[in-house]
Backbone bond lengths (Angstrom), bond angles and torsions (degrees), N, CA, C in turn:
res aa  C-N    CA-C-N  psi(-1)  N-CA   C-N-CA  omega(-1)  CA-C   N-CA-C  phi
1 M - - - 1.447 - - 1.525 110.98 -
2 W 1.329 117.91 -46.28 1.460 120.17 -178.90 1.523 111.22 -70.62
3 R 1.336 117.60 -29.54 1.477 119.81 176.01 1.524 110.17 -63.79
4 R 1.322 115.84 -42.81 1.463 120.46 -179.75 1.527 110.66 -63.21
5 L 1.308 116.61 -39.20 1.460 121.76 176.98 1.532 110.11 -64.21
6 F 1.321 116.48 -43.77 1.464 121.24 177.37 1.533 110.79 -59.77
7 I 1.328 117.17 -42.92 1.463 122.11 -179.50 1.526 109.99 -63.29
8 R 1.316 117.37 -45.46 1.480 120.58 178.22 1.527 110.95 -62.54
9 L 1.323 116.84 -42.46 1.461 120.88 178.51 1.524 110.71 -62.73
10 N 1.321 116.35 -44.29 1.459 120.70 176.93 1.526 111.10 -57.54
11 N 1.330 117.39 -46.23 1.459 120.73 -178.69 1.528 111.35 -62.90
12 R 1.329 117.33 -38.01 1.473 120.81 177.66 1.523 111.20 -66.49
13 I 1.321 115.89 -44.10 1.471 119.92 178.83 1.521 109.92 -62.26
14 T 1.324 117.28 -42.66 1.468 120.66 178.16 1.525 110.02 -60.65
15 A 1.317 117.58 -42.27 1.473 121.13 178.08 1.524 110.92 -63.13
16 L 1.327 117.13 -42.08 1.460 121.07 -179.94 1.531 112.38 -66.53
17 R 1.317 116.40 -27.57 1.472 120.76 178.02 1.532 111.38 -70.09
18 K 1.333 116.39 -16.28 1.464 122.15 180.00 1.538 112.40 51.29
19 V 1.322 114.21 45.95 1.463 121.35 178.12 1.518 108.71 -66.01
20 R 1.316 117.35 130.68 1.458 122.48 177.28 1.521 108.26 -136.24
21 V 1.317 115.82 119.69 1.463 121.13 -178.73 1.524 109.60 -135.36
22 P 1.318 117.36 157.21 1.467 120.05 175.09 1.529 110.48 -62.79
23 A 1.317 116.07 151.52 1.465 121.78 -178.47 1.521 112.29 -54.75
24 G 1.316 116.82 -37.61 1.459 121.13 -178.57 1.520 114.33 -68.93
25 N 1.328 116.95 -5.32 1.466 121.46 177.46 1.527 112.79 -112.16
26 I 1.331 116.11 8.75 1.469 121.63 176.62 1.524 107.81 -100.77
27 L 1.314 115.41 125.89 1.464 121.55 176.55 1.523 108.94 -98.52
28 L 1.308 117.31 123.54 1.466 123.27 170.85 1.513 106.17 -101.80
29 I 1.315 115.73 109.29 1.460 120.53 -176.76 1.514 109.76 -108.18
30 L 1.322 115.48 133.19 1.464 122.18 -170.76 1.526 111.11 -127.81
31 P 1.321 116.89 148.71 1.469 118.91 175.01 1.523 110.15 -82.03
32 H 1.299 116.79 147.40 1.468 120.55 179.09 1.522 112.13 -63.38
33 C 1.334 117.55 -20.41 1.470 120.33 -177.10 1.532 112.64 -73.37
34 L 1.340 119.08 -3.88 1.466 120.10 172.58 1.523 111.06 -69.06
35 H 1.331 115.56 -23.49 1.457 120.94 179.07 1.530 109.45 -73.06
36 N 1.324 116.84 131.11 1.456 121.59 -179.26 1.525 109.35 -71.97
37 S 1.306 116.07 127.30 1.467 120.82 -175.24 1.534 112.84 -66.89
38 S 1.331 118.06 -19.12 1.467 119.54 178.84 1.525 112.46 -85.25
39 C 1.308 116.87 -7.07 1.469 121.21 178.78 1.526 109.25 -72.17
40 R 1.307 116.14 136.25 1.469 120.82 -179.84 1.528 112.10 -71.38
41 Q 1.316 115.68 -25.90 1.458 120.85 -177.44 1.526 109.77 -87.20
42 D 1.312 117.47 118.60 1.461 120.72 176.61 1.517 109.21 -77.68
43 V 1.318 116.14 124.14 1.464 121.48 176.26 1.521 105.76 -117.92
44 L 1.315 114.57 82.63 1.463 119.80 -174.03 1.520 113.36 -109.93
45 R 1.325 117.20 -27.08 1.460 119.57 -174.58 1.521 113.03 -115.59
46 S 1.317 117.50 -32.87 1.461 120.12 -172.91 1.524 110.47 -148.16
47 L 1.317 115.90 144.54 1.469 119.97 175.52 1.517 111.56 -64.80
48 D 1.324 116.84 -20.12 1.469 120.12 178.35 1.523 111.79 -64.93
49 E 1.331 117.34 -16.75 1.467 121.38 177.10 1.525 111.92 -76.68
50 C 1.343 117.37 -16.92 1.472 121.74 -177.04 1.526 110.49 -70.31
51 K 1.324 116.41 135.62 1.462 122.46 178.60 1.529 112.00 -96.64
52 L 1.342 117.19 8.43 1.469 123.78 174.91 1.525 112.57 58.35
53 C 1.340 116.54 40.36 1.458 120.51 -177.60 1.530 112.67 -75.33
54 G 1.346 117.61 -21.02 1.451 121.04 178.06 1.521 115.01 88.95
55 Q 1.334 118.17 5.48 1.465 120.55 179.00 1.528 112.69 -72.29
56 C 1.332 116.21 -17.85 1.462 120.22 -178.10 1.532 109.67 -141.82
57 S 1.316 116.56 -175.46 1.472 122.00 -177.47 1.517 113.07 -74.15
58 L 1.319 118.20 -10.91 1.454 119.94 -171.57 1.527 113.76 -64.51
59 A 1.319 118.43 -32.59 1.470 119.58 179.80 1.529 109.79 -61.27
60 G 1.327 117.31 -42.84 1.468 121.26 177.41 1.514 111.71 -65.90
61 I 1.313 116.74 -35.78 1.469 121.38 178.07 1.533 109.57 -66.58
62 V 1.321 117.48 -42.65 1.467 121.02 178.95 1.528 109.87 -60.38
63 R 1.330 117.02 -45.77 1.474 119.90 178.80 1.530 110.48 -61.56
64 T 1.306 116.82 -41.34 1.461 120.87 179.55 1.526 110.53 -63.82
65 R 1.323 116.41 -45.52 1.470 120.30 176.80 1.519 110.76 -57.00
66 N 1.316 115.81 -46.33 1.458 119.96 -178.60 1.522 112.23 -66.71
67 D 1.324 117.21 -38.32 1.467 121.24 179.64 1.524 112.42 -65.59
68 F 1.327 116.25 -42.80 1.468 119.90 -174.63 1.520 114.03 -95.72
69 G 1.310 118.40 -25.28 1.457 120.87 -178.63 1.519 113.81 78.90
70 V 1.337 117.42 28.88 1.463 121.09 178.44 1.523 110.28 -81.21
71 I 1.311 115.13 160.03 1.466 121.36 173.96 1.530 106.44 -76.92
72 T 1.310 117.83 138.92 1.463 119.85 176.35 1.516 109.99 -126.85
73 S 1.315 114.28 150.77 1.447 120.22 177.54 1.523 108.52 -150.23
74 I 1.322 115.11 140.51 1.466 121.11 174.11 1.528 106.28 -105.45
75 A 1.320 114.91 126.49 1.464 119.71 -178.18 1.523 110.15 -112.64
76 G 1.311 115.22 138.20 1.453 121.01 176.81 1.517 112.17 -85.41
77 G 1.306 116.56 -2.99 1.458 121.37 179.54 1.514 110.69 175.72
78 G 1.319 114.66 178.70 1.454 120.99 -174.97 1.517 114.41 -61.18
79 S 1.326 117.85 -37.73 1.464 120.93 -178.50 1.524 111.16 -63.33
80 Q 1.323 116.29 -43.79 1.469 120.13 178.30 1.519 110.55 -64.20
81 A 1.323 116.96 -39.28 1.455 121.19 179.92 1.524 111.26 -63.83
82 V 1.315 116.48 -43.74 1.463 120.64 -179.12 1.527 110.74 -62.14
83 I 1.307 117.10 -41.49 1.466 120.82 178.25 1.527 109.94 -57.91
84 Q 1.318 117.32 -43.03 1.467 121.13 -179.75 1.526 111.97 -65.92
85 T 1.334 117.48 -39.22 1.467 120.01 -178.57 1.519 111.87 -68.16
86 R 1.306 117.50 -21.33 1.475 121.33 -178.29 1.526 112.95 -86.30
87 R 1.319 116.94 -1.09 1.467 119.51 176.86 1.520 109.25 -59.25
88 E 1.308 115.94 142.53 1.458 121.34 -177.06 1.521 113.00 -64.73
89 D 1.327 117.16 -33.02 1.470 119.95 -178.00 1.530 112.70 -78.48
90 V 1.319 118.26 -11.08 1.468 122.12 179.45 1.523 109.21 -85.06
91 K 1.328 115.64 120.53 1.470 121.38 179.63 1.523 112.09 -110.50
92 A 1.335 117.66 -18.73 1.466 123.14 178.10 1.524 108.31 -153.94
93 V 1.344 115.06 155.57 1.457 120.07 -173.58 1.530 110.46 -131.13
94 V 1.325 115.00 136.60 1.461 121.99 166.13 1.531 104.16 -112.52
95 A 1.321 116.29 117.56 1.454 121.05 -174.69 1.522 110.73 -117.11
96 V 1.322 115.64 133.03 1.459 122.37 175.11 1.521 106.82 -113.98
97 A 1.321 116.64 126.88 1.465 120.24 178.99 1.521 109.60 -174.76
98 C 1.318 115.38 -174.83 1.463 121.69 175.06 1.535 108.73 -81.68
99 E 1.319 115.68 169.07 1.470 120.82 -177.28 1.521 112.85 -54.16
100 K 1.308 115.77 -48.11 1.465 120.46 -176.45 1.521 111.48 -59.90
101 E 1.317 116.39 -48.46 1.466 120.79 -178.55 1.526 111.74 -67.60
102 L 1.337 117.28 -38.89 1.467 119.79 179.19 1.530 110.59 -65.57
103 F 1.315 116.60 -44.71 1.460 120.89 179.07 1.529 110.48 -55.55
104 Q 1.309 115.79 -52.02 1.464 120.41 -178.88 1.525 111.21 -65.03
105 G 1.324 116.54 -41.34 1.450 120.57 -178.56 1.523 113.49 -64.18
106 I 1.322 116.79 -39.53 1.470 120.73 177.65 1.532 109.47 -60.34
107 L 1.327 116.00 -45.30 1.461 120.08 179.80 1.527 111.58 -63.71
108 E 1.329 116.20 -43.36 1.467 121.07 -177.13 1.529 112.57 -70.80
109 A 1.315 117.72 -31.45 1.467 121.29 -177.65 1.522 112.76 -80.19
110 F 1.324 117.20 -17.48 1.462 121.19 -177.95 1.519 110.46 -50.32
111 P 1.320 119.34 134.74 1.462 130.38 13.77 1.532 114.81 -94.75
112 K 1.329 117.80 8.23 1.463 118.68 179.26 1.523 109.72 -66.35
113 P 1.332 116.90 139.26 1.465 119.75 178.93 1.521 111.34 -70.58
114 V 1.324 114.91 136.88 1.465 121.22 -179.73 1.524 108.47 -129.15
115 I 1.317 115.69 130.66 1.460 120.76 166.79 1.519 105.41 -105.63
116 A 1.327 115.13 121.70 1.455 121.85 -173.60 1.524 110.50 -105.23
117 I 1.330 115.58 133.47 1.463 121.73 179.66 1.523 107.89 -123.92
118 L 1.317 115.19 121.14 1.465 119.95 178.55 1.527 110.15 -71.13
119 N 1.325 114.94 133.13 1.462 117.25 174.37 1.524 109.26 -81.83
120 E 1.318 115.38 159.31 1.458 122.35 179.23 1.524 107.39 -94.85
121 T 1.330 116.33 137.37 1.461 120.73 -173.93 1.531 111.79 -122.77
122 P 1.335 117.78 69.43 1.466 119.93 -176.93 1.528 114.06 -64.78
123 E 1.332 117.38 -24.50 1.469 121.04 -179.99 1.528 111.36 -108.85
124 G 1.317 116.37 16.93 1.462 120.83 -176.88 1.513 110.46 94.79
125 P 1.318 116.01 175.70 1.464 119.61 -175.93 1.523 112.66 -66.42
126 C 1.304 115.04 145.61 1.475 123.75 170.22 1.528 114.84 66.29
127 R 1.331 118.35 19.86 1.467 119.67 178.67 1.517 109.91 -144.17
128 N 1.330 114.74 118.62 1.468 121.78 174.97 1.536 111.94 49.47
129 T 1.317 116.35 51.62 1.455 120.29 179.67 1.526 109.69 -80.61
130 N 1.319 115.93 167.98 1.468 122.40 -179.47 1.511 109.29 -131.78
131 V 1.326 114.64 165.08 1.459 120.53 172.27 1.522 107.60 -142.31
132 D 1.295 115.80 144.07 1.466 122.04 176.27 1.522 107.68 -75.96
133 I 1.327 116.96 109.75 1.467 121.67 -175.93 1.535 111.36 -60.37
134 N 1.327 117.54 -30.34 1.461 120.13 178.54 1.525 111.64 -65.22
135 K 1.325 117.44 -33.51 1.465 120.70 175.74 1.527 110.54 -68.03
136 V 1.301 116.60 -37.81 1.459 121.05 178.57 1.535 109.41 -65.13
137 I 1.319 116.18 -46.95 1.474 120.33 179.62 1.521 110.46 -61.37
138 S 1.321 118.02 -45.17 1.475 121.58 178.87 1.517 111.46 -60.43
139 A 1.325 116.88 -41.88 1.462 120.83 179.62 1.520 110.74 -63.08
140 I 1.320 117.01 -45.41 1.467 120.41 178.55 1.525 109.83 -61.61
141 Q 1.307 116.46 -47.90 1.469 120.09 -179.07 1.517 111.91 -60.52
142 S 1.330 118.09 -34.88 1.459 120.45 -178.68 1.534 112.27 -69.18
143 L 1.312 117.04 -21.90 1.465 121.83 179.12 1.522 113.15 -97.59
144 L 1.304 116.02 -15.10 1.459 121.96 -170.70 1.518 113.03 -71.58
145 D 1.307 115.04 132.22 1.458 121.90 173.71 1.518 107.22 -77.80
146 C 1.325 115.60 99.81 1.469 120.79 -174.78 1.521 113.19 -74.20
147 S 1.319 117.17 -7.82 1.461 118.88 177.80 1.524 111.07 -75.65
148 R 1.331 115.15 -12.61 1.468 120.15 178.39 1.531 109.04 -115.78
149 P 1.310 117.47 131.94 1.470 118.70 178.10 1.530 109.64 -68.50
150 W 1.331 116.17 150.93 1.446 120.50 177.02 1.508 108.71 -118.75
151 P 1.311 117.30 157.69 1.460 120.95 -178.63 1.528 111.44 -56.59
152 G 1.302 116.70 139.96 1.450 121.65 176.80 1.520 113.62 90.57
153 H 1.354 118.02 -4.63 1.460 120.47 -179.06 1.504 111.34 -137.12
């Protein structure tokens, strides 16, 4: 409960900071559990491995990545995610994960701004999770420097 409150507070503070960065400096970091376990195609390292079959949220994420031109990374856990957030070209982060991972990731990524989106866990944690693609798009748009055009628009 308190982690969820912390995540909401973090997102509000990030919004109040009015962070605006080019799309190429926004990292969209995703948990590997968004990939549907019944899919024959393993999408463990890169969204480019996705065949866009529509069994999970990844097809929508791939389209969003392509539309906006953001950096994307699939993390197998918090340590991998933290490494990605520390990249020099990353100026802001949109992170999708469970409460525990988001809480830790926000702390580890500081002072970089993070917008955190809780994934949905219909089958329990770490298995066939989902994310509302509209929340991902809104988060990216809220960080986007609109004075610069981005690919696809």
